[in-house]
Backbone as CSV, one residue per row, in Angstrom:
resi,resn,N_x,N_y,N_z,CA_x,CA_y,CA_z,C_x,C_y,C_z
1,MET,70.605,-56.456,19.179,71.721,-56.563,20.091,71.313,-55.937,21.421
2,GLY,71.526,-56.678,22.490,71.146,-56.196,23.808,72.213,-55.318,24.448
3,ASP,71.871,-54.773,25.599,72.760,-53.841,26.294,74.092,-54.470,26.692
4,LEU,74.051,-55.691,27.190,75.277,-56.354,27.626,76.208,-56.602,26.441
5,GLU,75.655,-57.071,25.347,76.469,-57.309,24.156,77.044,-55.992,23.616
6,LYS,76.242,-54.925,23.613,76.731,-53.621,23.146,77.911,-53.156,23.989
7,ALA,77.782,-53.295,25.298,78.857,-52.873,26.196,80.118,-53.707,25.965
8,LEU,79.946,-54.994,25.788,81.086,-55.868,25.533,81.766,-55.496,24.216
9,ARG,80.977,-55.280,23.180,81.553,-54.923,21.878,82.307,-53.589,21.955
10,ALA,81.811,-52.654,22.755,82.528,-51.389,22.941,83.878,-51.629,23.611
11,ASP,83.903,-52.495,24.620,85.170,-52.844,25.264,86.113,-53.508,24.264
12,LEU,85.598,-54.449,23.492,86.431,-55.155,22.520,86.984,-54.198,21.474
13,GLU,86.176,-53.245,21.053,86.627,-52.235,20.094,87.790,-51.433,20.686
14,ARG,87.640,-51.059,21.930,88.675,-50.276,22.605,89.949,-51.097,22.805
15,TRP,89.806,-52.387,23.072,90.957,-53.247,23.325,91.677,-53.666,22.047
16,GLY,91.003,-53.570,20.905,91.651,-53.842,19.634,91.517,-55.281,19.159
17,PRO,91.937,-55.528,17.915,91.730,-56.831,17.292,92.510,-57.960,17.947
18,GLU,93.624,-57.645,18.604,94.375,-58.717,19.253,93.568,-59.342,20.390
19,VAL,92.581,-58.649,20.881,91.670,-59.192,21.896,90.338,-59.573,21.252
20,ALA,89.812,-58.697,20.409,88.481,-58.884,19.826,88.393,-60.087,18.889
21,ASP,89.495,-60.445,18.264,89.481,-61.526,17.285,89.898,-62.868,17.873
22,THR,89.622,-63.070,19.144,89.990,-64.330,19.800,88.756,-65.201,20.044
23,ALA,89.011,-66.473,20.244,87.928,-67.391,20.586,87.306,-67.006,21.929
24,LEU,88.112,-66.504,22.823,87.611,-66.056,24.120,86.606,-64.926,23.958
25,ALA,86.896,-63.983,23.069,85.960,-62.895,22.799,84.671,-63.429,22.191
26,ALA,84.789,-64.400,21.287,83.592,-64.992,20.679,82.734,-65.681,21.737
27,ALA,83.374,-66.360,22.674,82.627,-67.014,23.749,81.930,-65.979,24.631
28,ALA,82.619,-64.883,24.918,82.026,-63.821,25.734,80.836,-63.190,25.023
29,ILE,80.946,-62.986,23.712,79.827,-62.428,22.936,78.638,-63.377,22.979
30,ASP,78.896,-64.668,22.838,77.822,-65.657,22.914,77.128,-65.600,24.279
31,ALA,77.925,-65.522,25.337,77.350,-65.443,26.685,76.533,-64.159,26.850
32,ALA,77.048,-63.049,26.334,76.320,-61.781,26.437,74.984,-61.864,25.705
33,ARG,74.991,-62.465,24.525,73.736,-62.611,23.777,72.727,-63.453,24.561
34,ARG,73.205,-64.524,25.142,72.309,-65.396,25.912,71.758,-64.666,27.137
35,LEU,72.620,-63.892,27.797,72.167,-63.140,28.966,71.202,-62.024,28.591
36,ASP,71.369,-61.465,27.402,70.458,-60.421,26.924,69.105,-60.988,26.503
37,SER,69.035,-62.292,26.326,67.804,-62.941,25.879,66.723,-62.849,26.952
38,PRO,65.505,-62.471,26.571,64.441,-62.328,27.566,64.013,-63.661,28.186
39,GLY,64.301,-64.758,27.532,63.843,-66.054,28.032,64.794,-66.764,28.974
40,VAL,65.925,-66.142,29.312,66.885,-66.812,30.181,66.334,-66.880,31.604
41,SER,66.420,-68.053,32.201,65.906,-68.220,33.561,66.865,-67.598,34.567
42,ALA,66.364,-67.330,35.751,67.193,-66.724,36.796,68.355,-67.643,37.173
43,ALA,68.099,-68.933,37.252,69.156,-69.881,37.608,70.232,-69.915,36.528
44,SER,69.809,-69.966,35.273,70.770,-69.970,34.171,71.550,-68.662,34.131
45,ALA,70.851,-67.560,34.310,71.507,-66.252,34.293,72.564,-66.159,35.384
46,SER,72.261,-66.679,36.548,73.211,-66.643,37.651,74.504,-67.374,37.287
47,LEU,74.376,-68.563,36.732,75.552,-69.332,36.322,76.295,-68.638,35.185
48,MET,75.544,-68.126,34.234,76.165,-67.495,33.073,76.863,-66.185,33.452
49,HIS,76.321,-65.456,34.401,76.972,-64.222,34.835,78.341,-64.523,35.447
50,GLY,78.423,-65.605,36.194,79.720,-66.002,36.755,80.733,-66.285,35.660
51,GLN,80.313,-67.026,34.654,81.215,-67.328,33.546,81.543,-66.064,32.758
52,TYR,80.548,-65.210,32.556,80.753,-63.967,31.820,81.789,-63.078,32.523
53,ARG,81.692,-62.989,33.852,82.676,-62.209,34.610,84.082,-62.754,34.404
54,GLN,84.199,-64.084,34.341,85.508,-64.682,34.111,86.017,-64.368,32.707
55,TYR,85.125,-64.418,31.718,85.519,-64.034,30.352,86.066,-62.608,30.339
56,LEU,85.344,-61.695,30.995,85.787,-60.299,31.016,87.150,-60.148,31.690
57,ALA,87.356,-60.848,32.783,88.642,-60.785,33.477,89.760,-61.301,32.577
58,ASP,89.506,-62.402,31.894,90.514,-62.974,30.996,90.782,-62.056,29.806
59,LEU,89.730,-61.440,29.263,89.905,-60.516,28.147,90.690,-59.284,28.576
60,ARG,90.422,-58.783,29.779,91.166,-57.618,30.282,92.653,-57.930,30.418
61,GLU,92.960,-59.176,30.770,94.362,-59.588,30.871,95.053,-59.507,29.508
62,LEU,94.315,-59.786,28.437,94.876,-59.729,27.089,94.981,-58.311,26.551
63,ALA,94.176,-57.424,27.110,94.086,-56.054,26.594,95.371,-55.281,26.844
64,PRO,95.759,-54.467,25.864,96.925,-53.604,26.078,96.617,-52.588,27.171
65,SER,97.643,-52.143,27.837,97.413,-51.171,28.907,98.309,-49.960,28.713
66,GLY,97.938,-48.878,29.342,98.763,-47.686,29.347,98.575,-46.780,28.158
67,GLU,99.380,-45.742,28.136,99.302,-44.705,27.119,99.627,-45.254,25.736
68,GLU,100.625,-46.129,25.652,101.003,-46.706,24.366,99.819,-47.437,23.744
69,ALA,99.054,-48.138,24.554,97.900,-48.876,24.052,96.873,-47.929,23.449
70,ASP,96.721,-46.734,24.037,95.752,-45.783,23.505,96.080,-45.408,22.064
71,GLU,97.349,-45.160,21.786,97.750,-44.816,20.424,97.511,-45.994,19.481
72,ILE,97.853,-47.177,19.918,97.648,-48.369,19.102,96.161,-48.604,18.882
73,ASP,95.380,-48.441,19.934,93.933,-48.607,19.813,93.349,-47.599,18.831
74,ASP,93.827,-46.364,18.894,93.338,-45.333,17.971,93.660,-45.693,16.527
75,LEU,94.874,-46.145,16.294,95.261,-46.554,14.943,94.415,-47.727,14.462
76,ALA,94.212,-48.699,15.331,93.418,-49.869,14.963,91.970,-49.475,14.677
77,ALA,91.425,-48.578,15.472,90.047,-48.132,15.249,89.918,-47.399,13.925
78,ARG,90.912,-46.551,13.618,90.885,-45.853,12.326,90.978,-46.841,11.166
79,ARG,91.815,-47.857,11.307,91.951,-48.862,10.253,90.629,-49.615,10.056
80,ARG,89.973,-49.980,11.150,88.682,-50.686,11.042,87.635,-49.804,10.363
81,ARG,87.620,-48.507,10.698,86.658,-47.599,10.062,86.922,-47.482,8.565
82,ARG,88.214,-47.377,8.199,88.558,-47.302,6.773,88.103,-48.564,6.040
83,ARG,88.350,-49.711,6.637,87.952,-50.973,6.018,86.434,-51.069,5.891
84,ALA,85.743,-50.618,6.911,84.282,-50.691,6.897,83.689,-49.765,5.842
85,SER,84.366,-48.640,5.589,83.847,-47.690,4.603,84.277,-48.045,3.186
86,GLY,85.122,-49.052,3.040,85.528,-49.512,1.719,86.694,-48.758,1.112
87,GLU,87.396,-47.967,1.895,88.547,-47.205,1.370,89.753,-48.099,1.245
């Protein structure tokens, strides 16, 4: 996993499953993986970065905001950790 994908996944984790589990998030992850690829040409990267920025803007629009979102995000993160650990 490359740096761009790691950063995106961290944002998605913070924004919660209502954002992370969307087709838009999947498209953004795909774009991040392609941009992290060492073989991407400069021309392709330029076009893909534009689309990637739009994905991020659209995902931010879906993301919860404010203090209330922090509590919800914390609960969602704890639930994901519990599920991942098999509890």
